[in-house]
Gaussian input, Z-matrix of N, CA and C with variables (Angstrom, degrees):
# hf/3-21g

backbone

0 1
 N
 C     1     B1
 C     2     B2     1     A1
 N     3     B3     2     A2     1     D1
 C     4     B4     3     A3     2     D2
 C     5     B5     4     A4     3     D3
 N     6     B6     5     A5     4     D4
 C     7     B7     6     A6     5     D5
 C     8     B8     7     A7     6     D6
 N     9     B9     8     A8     7     D7
 C    10    B10     9     A9     8     D8
 C    11    B11    10    A10     9     D9
 N    12    B12    11    A11    10    D10
 C    13    B13    12    A12    11    D11
 C    14    B14    13    A13    12    D12
 N    15    B15    14    A14    13    D13
 C    16    B16    15    A15    14    D14
 C    17    B17    16    A16    15    D15
 N    18    B18    17    A17    16    D16
 C    19    B19    18    A18    17    D17
 C    20    B20    19    A19    18    D18
 N    21    B21    20    A20    19    D19
 C    22    B22    21    A21    20    D20
 C    23    B23    22    A22    21    D21
 N    24    B24    23    A23    22    D22
 C    25    B25    24    A24    23    D23
 C    26    B26    25    A25    24    D24
 N    27    B27    26    A26    25    D25
 C    28    B28    27    A27    26    D26
 C    29    B29    28    A28    27    D27
 N    30    B30    29    A29    28    D28
 C    31    B31    30    A30    29    D29
 C    32    B32    31    A31    30    D30
 N    33    B33    32    A32    31    D31
 C    34    B34    33    A33    32    D32
 C    35    B35    34    A34    33    D33
 N    36    B36    35    A35    34    D34
 C    37    B37    36    A36    35    D35
 C    38    B38    37    A37    36    D36
 N    39    B39    38    A38    37    D37
 C    40    B40    39    A39    38    D38
 C    41    B41    40    A40    39    D39
 N    42    B42    41    A41    40    D40
 C    43    B43    42    A42    41    D41
 C    44    B44    43    A43    42    D42
 N    45    B45    44    A44    43    D43
 C    46    B46    45    A45    44    D44
 C    47    B47    46    A46    45    D45
 N    48    B48    47    A47    46    D46
 C    49    B49    48    A48    47    D47
 C    50    B50    49    A49    48    D48
 N    51    B51    50    A50    49    D49
 C    52    B52    51    A51    50    D50
 C    53    B53    52    A52    51    D51
 N    54    B54    53    A53    52    D52
 C    55    B55    54    A54    53    D53
 C    56    B56    55    A55    54    D54
 N    57    B57    56    A56    55    D55
 C    58    B58    57    A57    56    D56
 C    59    B59    58    A58    57    D57
 N    60    B60    59    A59    58    D58
 C    61    B61    60    A60    59    D59
 C    62    B62    61    A61    60    D60
 N    63    B63    62    A62    61    D61
 C    64    B64    63    A63    62    D62
 C    65    B65    64    A64    63    D63
 N    66    B66    65    A65    64    D64
 C    67    B67    66    A66    65    D65
 C    68    B68    67    A67    66    D66
 N    69    B69    68    A68    67    D67
 C    70    B70    69    A69    68    D68
 C    71    B71    70    A70    69    D69
 N    72    B72    71    A71    70    D70
 C    73    B73    72    A72    71    D71
 C    74    B74    73    A73    72    D72
 N    75    B75    74    A74    73    D73
 C    76    B76    75    A75    74    D74
 C    77    B77    76    A76    75    D75
 N    78    B78    77    A77    76    D76
 C    79    B79    78    A78    77    D77
 C    80    B80    79    A79    78    D78
 N    81    B81    80    A80    79    D79
 C    82    B82    81    A81    80    D80
 C    83    B83    82    A82    81    D81
 N    84    B84    83    A83    82    D82
 C    85    B85    84    A84    83    D83
 C    86    B86    85    A85    84    D84
 N    87    B87    86    A86    85    D85
 C    88    B88    87    A87    86    D86
 C    89    B89    88    A88    87    D87
 N    90    B90    89    A89    88    D88
 C    91    B91    90    A90    89    D89
 C    92    B92    91    A91    90    D90
 N    93    B93    92    A92    91    D91
 C    94    B94    93    A93    92    D92
 C    95    B95    94    A94    93    D93
 N    96    B96    95    A95    94    D94
 C    97    B97    96    A96    95    D95
 C    98    B98    97    A97    96    D96
 N    99    B99    98    A98    97    D97
 C   100   B100    99    A99    98    D98
 C   101   B101   100   A100    99    D99
 N   102   B102   101   A101   100   D100
 C   103   B103   102   A102   101   D101
 C   104   B104   103   A103   102   D102
 N   105   B105   104   A104   103   D103
 C   106   B106   105   A105   104   D104
 C   107   B107   106   A106   105   D105
 N   108   B108   107   A107   106   D106
 C   109   B109   108   A108   107   D107
 C   110   B110   109   A109   108   D108
 N   111   B111   110   A110   109   D109
 C   112   B112   111   A111   110   D110
 C   113   B113   112   A112   111   D111
 N   114   B114   113   A113   112   D112
 C   115   B115   114   A114   113   D113
 C   116   B116   115   A115   114   D114
 N   117   B117   116   A116   115   D115
 C   118   B118   117   A117   116   D116
 C   119   B119   118   A118   117   D117
 N   120   B120   119   A119   118   D118
 C   121   B121   120   A120   119   D119
 C   122   B122   121   A121   120   D120
 N   123   B123   122   A122   121   D121
 C   124   B124   123   A123   122   D122
 C   125   B125   124   A124   123   D123
 N   126   B126   125   A125   124   D124
 C   127   B127   126   A126   125   D125
 C   128   B128   127   A127   126   D126
 N   129   B129   128   A128   127   D127
 C   130   B130   129   A129   128   D128
 C   131   B131   130   A130   129   D129
 N   132   B132   131   A131   130   D130
 C   133   B133   132   A132   131   D131
 C   134   B134   133   A133   132   D132
 N   135   B135   134   A134   133   D133
 C   136   B136   135   A135   134   D134
 C   137   B137   136   A136   135   D135
 N   138   B138   137   A137   136   D136
 C   139   B139   138   A138   137   D137
 C   140   B140   139   A139   138   D138
 N   141   B141   140   A140   139   D139
 C   142   B142   141   A141   140   D140
 C   143   B143   142   A142   141   D141
 N   144   B144   143   A143   142   D142
 C   145   B145   144   A144   143   D143
 C   146   B146   145   A145   144   D144
 N   147   B147   146   A146   145   D145
 C   148   B148   147   A147   146   D146
 C   149   B149   148   A148   147   D147
 N   150   B150   149   A149   148   D148
 C   151   B151   150   A150   149   D149
 C   152   B152   151   A151   150   D150
 N   153   B153   152   A152   151   D151
 C   154   B154   153   A153   152   D152
 C   155   B155   154   A154   153   D153
 N   156   B156   155   A155   154   D154
 C   157   B157   156   A156   155   D155
 C   158   B158   157   A157   156   D156
 N   159   B159   158   A158   157   D157
 C   160   B160   159   A159   158   D158
 C   161   B161   160   A160   159   D159
 N   162   B162   161   A161   160   D160
 C   163   B163   162   A162   161   D161
 C   164   B164   163   A163   162   D162
 N   165   B165   164   A164   163   D163
 C   166   B166   165   A165   164   D164
 C   167   B167   166   A166   165   D165
 N   168   B168   167   A167   166   D166
 C   169   B169   168   A168   167   D167
 C   170   B170   169   A169   168   D168
 N   171   B171   170   A170   169   D169
 C   172   B172   171   A171   170   D170
 C   173   B173   172   A172   171   D171
 N   174   B174   173   A173   172   D172
 C   175   B175   174   A174   173   D173
 C   176   B176   175   A175   174   D174
 N   177   B177   176   A176   175   D175
 C   178   B178   177   A177   176   D176
 C   179   B179   178   A178   177   D177
 N   180   B180   179   A179   178   D178
 C   181   B181   180   A180   179   D179
 C   182   B182   181   A181   180   D180
 N   183   B183   182   A182   181   D181
 C   184   B184   183   A183   182   D182
 C   185   B185   184   A184   183   D183
 N   186   B186   185   A185   184   D184
 C   187   B187   186   A186   185   D185
 C   188   B188   187   A187   186   D186
 N   189   B189   188   A188   187   D187
 C   190   B190   189   A189   188   D188
 C   191   B191   190   A190   189   D189
 N   192   B192   191   A191   190   D190
 C   193   B193   192   A192   191   D191
 C   194   B194   193   A193   192   D192
 N   195   B195   194   A194   193   D193
 C   196   B196   195   A195   194   D194
 C   197   B197   196   A196   195   D195
 N   198   B198   197   A197   196   D196
 C   199   B199   198   A198   197   D197
 C   200   B200   199   A199   198   D198
 N   201   B201   200   A200   199   D199
 C   202   B202   201   A201   200   D200
 C   203   B203   202   A202   201   D201
 N   204   B204   203   A203   202   D202
 C   205   B205   204   A204   203   D203
 C   206   B206   205   A205   204   D204
 N   207   B207   206   A206   205   D205
 C   208   B208   207   A207   206   D206
 C   209   B209   208   A208   207   D207
 N   210   B210   209   A209   208   D208
 C   211   B211   210   A210   209   D209
 C   212   B212   211   A211   210   D210
 N   213   B213   212   A212   211   D211
 C   214   B214   213   A213   212   D212
 C   215   B215   214   A214   213   D213
 N   216   B216   215   A215   214   D214
 C   217   B217   216   A216   215   D215
 C   218   B218   217   A217   216   D216
 N   219   B219   218   A218   217   D217
 C   220   B220   219   A219   218   D218
 C   221   B221   220   A220   219   D219
 N   222   B222   221   A221   220   D220
 C   223   B223   222   A222   221   D221
 C   224   B224   223   A223   222   D222
 N   225   B225   224   A224   223   D223
 C   226   B226   225   A225   224   D224
 C   227   B227   226   A226   225   D225
 N   228   B228   227   A227   226   D226
 C   229   B229   228   A228   227   D227
 C   230   B230   229   A229   228   D228
 N   231   B231   230   A230   229   D229
 C   232   B232   231   A231   230   D230
 C   233   B233   232   A232   231   D231
 N   234   B234   233   A233   232   D232
 C   235   B235   234   A234   233   D233
 C   236   B236   235   A235   234   D234
 N   237   B237   236   A236   235   D235
 C   238   B238   237   A237   236   D236
 C   239   B239   238   A238   237   D237
 N   240   B240   239   A239   238   D238
 C   241   B241   240   A240   239   D239
 C   242   B242   241   A241   240   D240
 N   243   B243   242   A242   241   D241
 C   244   B244   243   A243   242   D242
 C   245   B245   244   A244   243   D243

   B1=1.4227
   B2=1.4866
   B3=1.3506
   B4=1.4642
   B5=1.5557
   B6=1.2823
   B7=1.4306
   B8=1.5357
   B9=1.3038
   B10=1.4302
   B11=1.5287
   B12=1.2868
   B13=1.4714
   B14=1.5322
   B15=1.3367
   B16=1.4322
   B17=1.5712
   B18=1.3431
   B19=1.4374
   B20=1.5570
   B21=1.3153
   B22=1.4055
   B23=1.4870
   B24=1.3232
   B25=1.3971
   B26=1.5849
   B27=1.3524
   B28=1.4286
   B29=1.4920
   B30=1.4020
   B31=1.4430
   B32=1.5201
   B33=1.3753
   B34=1.4557
   B35=1.5062
   B36=1.3142
   B37=1.4927
   B38=1.5135
   B39=1.2892
   B40=1.4600
   B41=1.5222
   B42=1.3116
   B43=1.4520
   B44=1.5294
   B45=1.3584
   B46=1.4557
   B47=1.5667
   B48=1.2571
   B49=1.4916
   B50=1.5337
   B51=1.3610
   B52=1.4543
   B53=1.5319
   B54=1.3527
   B55=1.4535
   B56=1.5680
   B57=1.3048
   B58=1.4715
   B59=1.4988
   B60=1.3113
   B61=1.4712
   B62=1.4989
   B63=1.3251
   B64=1.4420
   B65=1.5011
   B66=1.3531
   B67=1.4211
   B68=1.5532
   B69=1.3313
   B70=1.4541
   B71=1.5170
   B72=1.3021
   B73=1.4662
   B74=1.5241
   B75=1.3365
   B76=1.4839
   B77=1.4983
   B78=1.3259
   B79=1.4802
   B80=1.5306
   B81=1.2852
   B82=1.4987
   B83=1.5503
   B84=1.2768
   B85=1.4865
   B86=1.5594
   B87=1.2893
   B88=1.4687
   B89=1.5277
   B90=1.3081
   B91=1.4731
   B92=1.5431
   B93=1.3369
   B94=1.4516
   B95=1.5370
   B96=1.3022
   B97=1.4634
   B98=1.5408
   B99=1.3110
   B100=1.4751
   B101=1.5616
   B102=1.3068
   B103=1.4686
   B104=1.5672
   B105=1.3234
   B106=1.4813
   B107=1.4917
   B108=1.3327
   B109=1.4507
   B110=1.5520
   B111=1.2543
   B112=1.4732
   B113=1.5738
   B114=1.3011
   B115=1.4559
   B116=1.5485
   B117=1.3488
   B118=1.4916
   B119=1.4817
   B120=1.3026
   B121=1.5020
   B122=1.5251
   B123=1.3206
   B124=1.4643
   B125=1.5570
   B126=1.3506
   B127=1.4605
   B128=1.5625
   B129=1.3100
   B130=1.4929
   B131=1.5125
   B132=1.3104
   B133=1.4792
   B134=1.5111
   B135=1.3080
   B136=1.4404
   B137=1.5540
   B138=1.3078
   B139=1.4737
   B140=1.5208
   B141=1.3757
   B142=1.4665
   B143=1.5581
   B144=1.2979
   B145=1.4803
   B146=1.5039
   B147=1.2871
   B148=1.4315
   B149=1.5310
   B150=1.3235
   B151=1.4257
   B152=1.5337
   B153=1.3046
   B154=1.5071
   B155=1.4823
   B156=1.3217
   B157=1.4837
   B158=1.4990
   B159=1.3684
   B160=1.4653
   B161=1.5052
   B162=1.3563
   B163=1.4252
   B164=1.5601
   B165=1.3236
   B166=1.4082
   B167=1.4872
   B168=1.3059
   B169=1.4236
   B170=1.5239
   B171=1.3853
   B172=1.4564
   B173=1.5344
   B174=1.3285
   B175=1.4174
   B176=1.4782
   B177=1.3429
   B178=1.3996
   B179=1.5138
   B180=1.2993
   B181=1.4858
   B182=1.5409
   B183=1.3721
   B184=1.4725
   B185=1.5315
   B186=1.3593
   B187=1.4515
   B188=1.5187
   B189=1.3479
   B190=1.4449
   B191=1.5468
   B192=1.3707
   B193=1.4764
   B194=1.5613
   B195=1.3243
   B196=1.4707
   B197=1.5305
   B198=1.2899
   B199=1.4689
   B200=1.5133
   B201=1.3081
   B202=1.4492
   B203=1.5173
   B204=1.3020
   B205=1.4637
   B206=1.4967
   B207=1.3149
   B208=1.4242
   B209=1.5386
   B210=1.2965
   B211=1.4271
   B212=1.5619
   B213=1.2576
   B214=1.4826
   B215=1.5613
   B216=1.2937
   B217=1.3927
   B218=1.5552
   B219=1.2872
   B220=1.4723
   B221=1.5250
   B222=1.4013
   B223=1.4068
   B224=1.4924
   B225=1.2978
   B226=1.4700
   B227=1.4811
   B228=1.3154
   B229=1.4367
   B230=1.5122
   B231=1.3259
   B232=1.4847
   B233=1.5397
   B234=1.2881
   B235=1.4197
   B236=1.5514
   B237=1.3077
   B238=1.4415
   B239=1.5477
   B240=1.2924
   B241=1.4932
   B242=1.5396
   B243=1.3352
   B244=1.4252
   B245=1.4869
   A1=108.94
   A2=116.18
   A3=119.35
   A4=110.27
   A5=114.85
   A6=122.99
   A7=110.23
   A8=120.45
   A9=122.15
   A10=113.26
   A11=118.30
   A12=121.22
   A13=113.05
   A14=120.62
   A15=118.24
   A16=112.85
   A17=117.15
   A18=120.40
   A19=111.53
   A20=116.70
   A21=120.01
   A22=110.97
   A23=119.03
   A24=123.25
   A25=111.40
   A26=115.16
   A27=120.52
   A28=113.22
   A29=118.00
   A30=120.12
   A31=109.88
   A32=118.70
   A33=118.43
   A34=112.45
   A35=116.12
   A36=121.20
   A37=109.07
   A38=119.66
   A39=124.28
   A40=111.00
   A41=117.45
   A42=120.41
   A43=111.69
   A44=114.64
   A45=119.06
   A46=109.17
   A47=118.16
   A48=122.32
   A49=108.31
   A50=113.23
   A51=116.46
   A52=114.39
   A53=114.48
   A54=117.26
   A55=110.96
   A56=117.33
   A57=117.94
   A58=108.36
   A59=120.44
   A60=122.53
   A61=113.32
   A62=115.57
   A63=120.64
   A64=110.94
   A65=117.59
   A66=121.73
   A67=112.03
   A68=114.81
   A69=120.55
   A70=110.51
   A71=119.78
   A72=122.75
   A73=109.47
   A74=116.01
   A75=117.35
   A76=113.22
   A77=116.91
   A78=118.53
   A79=113.55
   A80=116.06
   A81=121.39
   A82=112.63
   A83=118.95
   A84=122.55
   A85=105.18
   A86=117.17
   A87=117.97
   A88=112.98
   A89=115.93
   A90=121.16
   A91=110.86
   A92=120.18
   A93=121.03
   A94=112.32
   A95=115.64
   A96=120.18
   A97=107.60
   A98=115.31
   A99=119.48
   A100=106.06
   A101=116.59
   A102=119.92
   A103=110.61
   A104=112.19
   A105=117.71
   A106=112.51
   A107=115.76
   A108=121.54
   A109=111.85
   A110=115.00
   A111=120.08
   A112=108.08
   A113=117.90
   A114=121.93
   A115=112.23
   A116=116.67
   A117=118.65
   A118=114.48
   A119=116.46
   A120=122.68
   A121=107.92
   A122=118.58
   A123=120.15
   A124=110.58
   A125=116.13
   A126=118.50
   A127=109.43
   A128=115.96
   A129=119.78
   A130=109.68
   A131=119.44
   A132=121.34
   A133=110.03
   A134=119.04
   A135=122.29
   A136=109.54
   A137=117.86
   A138=121.64
   A139=110.01
   A140=114.89
   A141=117.56
   A142=109.64
   A143=119.10
   A144=119.93
   A145=110.21
   A146=119.53
   A147=123.00
   A148=112.28
   A149=117.73
   A150=120.81
   A151=112.09
   A152=117.00
   A153=120.06
   A154=111.80
   A155=117.34
   A156=119.04
   A157=112.97
   A158=117.06
   A159=120.35
   A160=113.98
   A161=116.89
   A162=121.92
   A163=111.38
   A164=117.58
   A165=122.91
   A166=111.48
   A167=119.02
   A168=123.63
   A169=111.60
   A170=113.63
   A171=117.69
   A172=112.06
   A173=118.42
   A174=121.00
   A175=115.80
   A176=117.33
   A177=121.33
   A178=113.82
   A179=115.59
   A180=123.92
   A181=108.93
   A182=112.77
   A183=117.36
   A184=111.28
   A185=117.31
   A186=119.34
   A187=112.82
   A188=115.90
   A189=119.21
   A190=112.61
   A191=113.12
   A192=116.83
   A193=112.79
   A194=113.75
   A195=119.01
   A196=111.78
   A197=115.71
   A198=119.88
   A199=113.34
   A200=117.36
   A201=119.96
   A202=112.90
   A203=117.96
   A204=119.96
   A205=110.85
   A206=117.04
   A207=123.45
   A208=108.07
   A209=118.01
   A210=120.01
   A211=111.17
   A212=117.94
   A213=118.37
   A214=109.60
   A215=114.11
   A216=120.20
   A217=108.61
   A218=116.88
   A219=118.06
   A220=108.12
   A221=116.12
   A222=122.44
   A223=110.27
   A224=115.60
   A225=120.92
   A226=109.58
   A227=117.27
   A228=121.83
   A229=112.95
   A230=119.15
   A231=117.82
   A232=109.77
   A233=114.20
   A234=120.88
   A235=107.23
   A236=116.12
   A237=121.08
   A238=107.27
   A239=115.05
   A240=119.33
   A241=108.32
   A242=115.11
   A243=120.11
   A244=112.48
   D1=134.82
   D2=179.22
   D3=-68.53
   D4=146.43
   D5=-172.84
   D6=-69.46
   D7=-27.38
   D8=-178.41
   D9=-66.45
   D10=-29.95
   D11=-177.42
   D12=-65.34
   D13=-54.97
   D14=178.39
   D15=-68.24
   D16=-29.51
   D17=175.00
   D18=-64.30
   D19=-42.84
   D20=179.93
   D21=-65.03
   D22=-42.91
   D23=178.01
   D24=-61.39
   D25=-42.45
   D26=177.53
   D27=-63.22
   D28=-41.98
   D29=179.57
   D30=-68.21
   D31=-37.76
   D32=176.25
   D33=-62.87
   D34=-42.48
   D35=179.31
   D36=-63.75
   D37=-45.11
   D38=179.96
   D39=-62.11
   D40=-45.16
   D41=179.04
   D42=-65.87
   D43=-38.99
   D44=-179.02
   D45=-65.04
   D46=-44.74
   D47=-178.13
   D48=-60.75
   D49=-51.21
   D50=-175.23
   D51=-66.45
   D52=-45.22
   D53=-174.69
   D54=-72.78
   D55=-34.63
   D56=-179.60
   D57=-70.30
   D58=-41.55
   D59=173.55
   D60=-58.09
   D61=-43.91
   D62=179.70
   D63=-64.77
   D64=-43.44
   D65=-178.83
   D66=-62.49
   D67=-47.32
   D68=179.37
   D69=-67.58
   D70=-33.00
   D71=177.79
   D72=-66.53
   D73=-39.68
   D74=178.71
   D75=-62.63
   D76=-26.74
   D77=179.98
   D78=-82.66
   D79=-3.91
   D80=179.56
   D81=-89.31
   D82=11.70
   D83=177.31
   D84=-60.39
   D85=130.91
   D86=-179.29
   D87=-56.71
   D88=131.15
   D89=175.68
   D90=93.95
   D91=-24.86
   D92=-175.02
   D93=-78.38
   D94=-36.24
   D95=-173.21
   D96=-156.90
   D97=136.09
   D98=-179.80
   D99=-102.98
   D100=106.57
   D101=-178.23
   D102=-73.18
   D103=156.11
   D104=175.43
   D105=-67.39
   D106=-38.89
   D107=-179.28
   D108=-81.77
   D109=168.78
   D110=178.26
   D111=-67.25
   D112=132.43
   D113=-171.63
   D114=-56.84
   D115=-44.90
   D116=179.11
   D117=-62.46
   D118=-40.42
   D119=176.59
   D120=-64.66
   D121=-45.72
   D122=-178.42
   D123=-61.63
   D124=-42.05
   D125=-179.74
   D126=-62.87
   D127=-46.04
   D128=178.66
   D129=-61.35
   D130=-42.82
   D131=-177.45
   D132=-63.63
   D133=-44.03
   D134=-174.66
   D135=-73.60
   D136=-34.49
   D137=175.84
   D138=-63.91
   D139=-43.18
   D140=179.94
   D141=-68.06
   D142=-35.27
   D143=175.04
   D144=-62.43
   D145=-44.32
   D146=177.16
   D147=-61.40
   D148=-42.57
   D149=177.41
   D150=-67.34
   D151=-37.17
   D152=174.45
   D153=-63.53
   D154=-39.67
   D155=177.45
   D156=-64.02
   D157=-41.14
   D158=173.14
   D159=-64.58
   D160=-39.36
   D161=178.81
   D162=-61.92
   D163=-42.63
   D164=177.69
   D165=-65.74
   D166=-38.70
   D167=177.01
   D168=-62.53
   D169=-48.29
   D170=179.77
   D171=-62.94
   D172=-42.50
   D173=174.18
   D174=-58.04
   D175=-40.39
   D176=176.90
   D177=-65.08
   D178=-40.77
   D179=178.76
   D180=-63.07
   D181=-45.62
   D182=-177.04
   D183=-67.19
   D184=-40.74
   D185=179.16
   D186=-69.04
   D187=-37.76
   D188=178.26
   D189=-66.16
   D190=-36.99
   D191=179.72
   D192=-70.56
   D193=-33.03
   D194=179.20
   D195=-78.05
   D196=-22.52
   D197=-172.58
   D198=-59.88
   D199=-32.55
   D200=178.11
   D201=85.15
   D202=42.26
   D203=176.67
   D204=-87.98
   D205=53.12
   D206=177.13
   D207=-110.14
   D208=157.95
   D209=179.40
   D210=-58.26
   D211=142.89
   D212=-178.25
   D213=-67.87
   D214=141.89
   D215=179.68
   D216=-128.72
   D217=-169.63
   D218=177.77
   D219=-64.23
   D220=142.03
   D221=178.19
   D222=-70.64
   D223=151.00
   D224=175.86
   D225=-69.42
   D226=130.44
   D227=178.49
   D228=88.88
   D229=-4.65
   D230=179.56
   D231=-86.36
   D232=153.79
   D233=-178.55
   D234=-86.65
   D235=120.64
   D236=179.57
   D237=-110.10
   D238=128.37
   D239=-179.91
   D240=-75.46
   D241=130.85
   D242=177.35
   D243=-110.08

């Protein structure tokens, strides 16, 4: 499987979690909108969703950086003629 496919799905999921949480959190400004759920629980839920989106993004960046998708170079410990 090409690496771009799971990375793209992960980035879309990360962006969706973060942006939906931020959008819903913006609507919880006192007086602007009366949510169905308890306001404190809704704030906590949307903050956790935003944190989860950032955590997924950081995990993807870390895994992609560790994966080693760089052009091949001389191997460590090999004798290179100069």
